[in-house]
N, C-alpha and C positions, 0 to 999 in steps of 0.2 A: 360814087359819092362819099362813101366811107374813107377810102383811100386818100381822096382829095382832103377830106377834113383832117385826117391824121397829119399829112403834109403840112397843112396850113397851121395847125396847132404846134407841130414841132418847130417850124421856121420862126414863129413868133415867140414861143415860150412864155406868152403873156396871157392873162385872163382879164376879162372885162369885169369890173366890180360894180354892181348896181348899188343904189341907194339901199334897197332892201337887204342885200347881203352884207353891206358895211355896217348896217344897224345889227344885223343877226339876231333879231328878236322875232322875226316871222320866219319860220321855217318851211320851205316848199320842198317836197320830196317827189322827184319824177319817178314814176312807176309804169309798168307795161300795160296795167289795165286797173281801171276804178270801177266797182260795182256800185249799184245804187240801193242796196239791201244791207242792213247792219245788224240783223238779230244774231247774236253770237251763238244761239241754238241752231241756227240754220245755216249760217254762212261759214263753214268750216274748211274752206279751201285755202291754199297758199296766198292768194291775192286778197282775200278777205282778212286774213289774220292781222295785217298791220292796223286795219282800221278798227276792228272790234277791240283789239288788244289796247288801243289808244283811248277808248270810251268807257272800257268795262274792266272790273276787277275780279279776280277769283279768291277764293278763301285761302288757298295755300299758293305760294309763289315758288318758282323754280329758280334757283340761284345759278344762272348760266355762268356767271363771272367767277363761281368757285373754283374753276381752273383757267389758266391763262389763255386757253384757246376759245372761250367762250362755249364750251360744250358741257359745262358743269351740270351736276344732278343733284346737288344738295337740295333740300326744302327749306323755305323760310316762311314766317309769318305773311299772311296777305290781309284780307278783311277779318280773318280769324287770327287772333293774337296767340292762341295755342290750341292744342288739339291732343286728345289721348283715346286709346283703345279701351273701351270699357269691357268688352269681351270680343270673342272672335268675329262677331257680327256687327258690333257697335262702335261706331266712331263718334265721339263727342267733341264738339268744336265750341270755343268761346269767342264771341266777336268783339272787336274793338269798341270801346264807347265813343259816342259822338260822331259815328259816321253818317253821312247823308248822301242822297242821290243828287244829281244835277239840278232837280227842280226843288230841292231843299227837304224833300220828304226823308225822315230819318230811316236808317236801314235797320231792321230788325230780323229776328229768327223767322218771322213769317215771311219775309221776302226770300230767304234763302229755301225755306220749304217750298214756296211757290215756284222758284226758278227751276226746280227738279220736277216738281208735280207736273207742270206744263208740258215738259218733254217726255214724261213717263205716260202720260194719258194717251191710252191707245187710240183714241179718236183724233189726236192732234197730228199735225203735219211735220213733226220732228222725228221722222222715222229714222234717220241716221243717228241722231243723239239718243234716241230710244234703245237703238242697239248698243252704241258705246256705253251708255249707263245703265244697260239692262240688268246688271246684278244689283241695283239699288232696289231694295223691297219698299221702303217707305222713308220718309224724312218726319221727324217729330220735333216740335219746338218744346223745350223744357222751361225757358223763360224768355224774356225779350232778347237777351243776348247769349243763349245757350242753344245750340241745336245738335241732334243726334241723326247721324245717318246709319240706317239698319240696312245691311245687305242680305240677299238671300242665301248665300253661301260665305264661308271665310273668304275674304278678299284681299289678296297680297298687294293690289295695285290702287286701291281707293284712295289714299292719300295722294299719290301721283296723278290719279285722274281728276282730282280737284284743282290741278293748275293747268288742265286742258282748257283751251279757250271757250269750248262748248259749256263749261261749267260756270261761267261768268253769272254774276248775281244781277238779276233785273228787279225793277220796283213793281211790286204786286199791284198796288192801287192803280198806277198809271197804266200799266199793261192792260189790266181788265177794263179800265175806262176807255183806251183807244182801240184795243183789240190787236190781232196779230199782223194785219197788212200794215196798219199805221205805225205800229211800234217799229217795224223793220225799216220804214222810211224816215222815221223821226224818233231815233233811239234816246234813251235816257239811262245812263249808268252811274257808276261811282268814280269812273277813270280819270286819269290826269287831263283829258280833254272832253270839252262839251260839244255836241253836234251843233253846227250852224245851218249849213245847207249843202246839198249835193246837186251837181249839174251832170246829168247824164253824158258818159262818154268824154268827160271834160276834167272835172275835178270835185273834190269833197273837202269842205272847209270845216275846220275845228277851231274852237277857242281854248285858251288856257282855263282850267277849273281853278278859280281863286282860292277855293277852300279844300284843295285836294289834301287828304290825310297824310301823304309823303312830302308835302311842301308844294308850292306853286311851281308849276313847270317853268323853265327858262325861256319860253317864247310865248308871245301873245297869240299867235295863230299858227297852227300846223295845217299844212295844205298838201293833199295828195293829188298831184296833177297827172292826168293820164297822157303819156307820151309813147306811144306804141313802138316807134322805131328807135333803135339804140343810137343812131347817128343823130337824131334830134335830141335825144336825152344827153348826149355828150356835149353837144352844142349848147343846150341850156345850162349845163353844169359849168361849162367854160365862161358864159356870158353872165354868170351869177344869177340867171333867172331862178334856179333851183340851188338847194345847197347840198342834196344827196340824191343820187340815182341808184337804182338796184338792176338786177339781171343783165350785168355786163359780161358779154362774151369774153373768153380769154384772148382771142385774137384782136379785142379792142383795148386791152389794158393798157398797151404802150400809148395810146392816144390820150389817156389820162395821166399816165405817169410822166408824160413830157410837159404837162401843165404845171406851172409854178404855184398855181393857186389850190392844187388839189391832189389828193392821196387816193390810193387804192386800198380798201380793208376786204378781207375775206374771211369765210369760215366754212367748215364743212357742214352741209345740211342733210337733206334727205337723199334716199336714193331714188333713181329713175327706173321704172318698172314698165313691163309689157304685160297685158293681160290678154288671154286667148280665150275665144268663145269654144268652150270645150264640148258643147252640144251640136255645133256645126257639123254637117256630115263630113266635110274635108278634114276638119280639126279633131274629129272624136276619137281618133286612134292616138294614144299617148306616143307612139313612135313618131307619129308626124310632128307633133309638138317638140318632142326631144330632139328631132332634127332642126327645127328652126333655132332651138337654143345652142345646139352645138355649131351652127352656121355662123354665129355672132362673134366677131373678134372684138371683144370688150376693150382689150389692151389697146388695139389699134384705134377705137373710138376715143379713148383717153388721150392718146397721144395727138391724134389730128384735131380733135375739137376742144380738148382742155389742156393742152401743153403738158400732157402727162400728169396733171394734178387731180384728176378724177381716180378713184380707187376701186378696182375690182374686188368685191368683198368675198368672204368665205361663206358661201351660201347667202341667205337673207338674214343677216344679224349685224349688230353693232357693238363696238367696244363699251359703249355706255350702258350696255346691259350688266356690266359689272361681272358678277359670278355666274351669270346665265350665258355669258359669251364663251363660246368654244373656238379657242385660237388654233385647234388642230385640224378643223375642217378645211378641205381643199378649196382653191378658188374655183369659180365657176368656169367649166371648160370650153375650149375652142378647138372643135375637131371637124372640119368641113367634109373630109373623106367618110368619115362615120355618119355625118349628117346625110350625105348623098346616098350611102348604103341604106339607112334606115328609110328614107323616103322612097328609094326605088324598090324596096321589099313590099311596099304597100300597093304597088300598081297605081300611084297617083298620076292621073290623066291630064294634068295641067289646069286643073280648076283654078280660077283667080282667088286670091286672098287679098281682101281690102286692109290696109293699114290706115287708121283715121288718126290724124293729129292736129293741133291747133297750130297756126303759124308762129305765136309769140309767147304762149302761155309760160312754156319752160324754157330757160336758157338752152340753146343748142338743141331744143327738142325736134325742130324740123331738120335740121342737118342730119342728126342722128337717125331720124326716121328714113331719110333718104339714102344714107349709108346701109342701114339694116336692110332696107328692101334690096338693094343691090346685092348684099351678101346672100340674101335668100334666092335672088335670081340665079346667083353663081352656083348654087347647089341644086338647080332645076325646079324651084318653086316660082309659079307664075304669080308673083307678088306685085301689088299695085297700091300707090300712095294716094290717100285722100285728104285734102287739107281743108279743114272746116272752121270758120270763125265762131260757128255755134258748137264747137266740140264739147264743151263743158255742159251744154244743155241736152246732149243727147243721152237719152236713158240707157242704161245697161240692158233694159228689157228689149230693145230693138234688135231683132234678129240679124239684121245685116251687118251689125258690128262684129267683125271676126278677130282683129287685133286693135287694140288701143293702147296708148302709152298714158301712164300716171306716175304720180310719185307716192311714196309711203309716208307714213306717220312716224315722227321721232320726237314730237313735242312731248309725248310721255315716253321716257326711255326705258321700255319694257318689252319683251316679246309680245305680250298680250295686245299692246297697241301698235305693233308692227306687222307681224306675220299673221296674227288672227285678224285684225281689222283688214289688212291689205288682201288677204285671200278668203275673205267671206263677204263682208259688207260692200266692198268696191270691186270685187272680182267678177269674172264671167264663167267661173268654175263651178260646173254642176256635178253631183255625185261625189262630193268631198265630205261625206258623213263622217268617216273614220277620222280625218283631219279635224273637223269641228269637235268630235267628242273628246280628243285629246286636248284641244284648246280649251274646252269648257273644264276638264279635270285640272289643267295646270292653272286655271284662273280661280280654281276652288280649293286650294291648299296653301298654307303658309309655309309648308316644308320647301325650302330653296333647293334642295338636292332633288326632291321629286319633281319640282318644276323644270329644272335642268334636263332630267331624263326624259320627261315628256316633251319638251321643246326639241329635243334632238330626234325623237321619233317623228315629230312633225316635219322637221327639215328633211328628213329622209323621204317621206311621202311626196313632200313638195318637189324634190328633185326627180324622183321617179315618175310622178303623174304629169309634171311639167304643165300646169295650168297658166303658165306665163314665165317670165324671168326677171331677174334683176340685171340691169345694164351696169351701173356703177353707182357709187356714192360720189356725188359731185359737190365741189365748192360754189359758194355764192359770193360774187363779187360785187362790190359797191364802189361808186365814186363819191368821195366826200370832200367838200371844201374845207381846207387845211385850217380853218379857224373852228371847226366843229370837232368837240371831243365826244366821241360816240363809239360803242362796241357793238359789232353785229353779233347775233346768236346763232345757234345751230339749228334754228327753225326760221320761219319767214315772219316772225312778230315785228321786227324793226321797232324795238322798245324805245319810246321817247319819254320815259318817265324822268323825273329830277335827278335819281341815282344812275342814270346812263345817258344824260346829255347835258353838256355844258359848252360854253364858248371861250376861246382865248380872247383877250383884250387886244 
């Protein structure tokens, strides 16, 4: 069906233009999945980011366009017009005057304090956010427009953490009035778009915030429409039913490039990773896990699945880390002979290893999993693939999960929010106390040289213990109708604020 679609589009070279697309004032975005909960403190996954980012703001913004690749790391004011470090533990922020939530309530320092207090409450359901913001000791209000965030230890990352979507500011009075469940289903923020309604497994409809502090958005409605199949997303783009689509696999780029109405945009985003259940009897010996890693031909995956555009990294790190990046680390190794030897030494008796994945959540996630299972079988591992639509609902605590695929975090461009989060809060790695201790030390010093040294030790432990692996850093491809001026960022936010969305006349 996909090949037929490519031929049809190539032969016509034409695109249908609907009245909606011609007006270009309602933007429909075709995505692989739409969820029905919108609390930014809870919904911190890739498919949730675009929606929460559209409805909520953070105190500090990351200027992704501070470099031409959309991977910039400079900080700029958000809801806070300025900030300063009072001492090693205290960050003081001044809020903009005249800000209000979608329901008209004025935003004050009390809302900021509440936004963090609700997540830090040990009895709340915000366990992941509580881990991510766990170094915050308390938040204090100085006056209506001044707030102080006091950390437990000196925090080198706190300013960057404040543009993580989980740090979005919510209205205290409304949240307390409706409660946790109702807020997640009927959210109110300060962002450029106002929640209208959501239809499960179909679409979420947002309206322009007429009083947005950055200026009114250039569209009356922003609609996220769920279209799981890539062929259907491309058809909808060609027909003008949607103005933009995400998660385009490399082998389908030509179908969009042949369209006279549309362009392909791309940006390097997160890395795809595998997690191993280290407590599983089969997986318990690190030599077995090392063998699994050595069996994976990452360069082949890049060539076969990404047209060579996915990058095999030097360990688990990113150039956006700046001075904390080590360009001298070797790329992750591929050595199937060494893998066979390690696995044979263990007396492995062919017990099955289950690799669980979602059919469409990650671009090329399923074909990558199929290829990896085959690579493991080639070195003598009885690997099996399990595809589950409920993949993201399966708790890490379920013991039958032996291997699962995830992506890491680069919204915050710092090792603390990449290797620490990826190999603690979302990992299946037990017995990693040394790794965690180093991570805590690195997160509690403002000395960049010391942080670099500690993170190198953590990388060494990670390679040796092999609690999983990084496959590659992948690009994200978007199909965009060519009357839309929009820049993708190096995370999955899909920002449609007035400074990143406009239309050609």
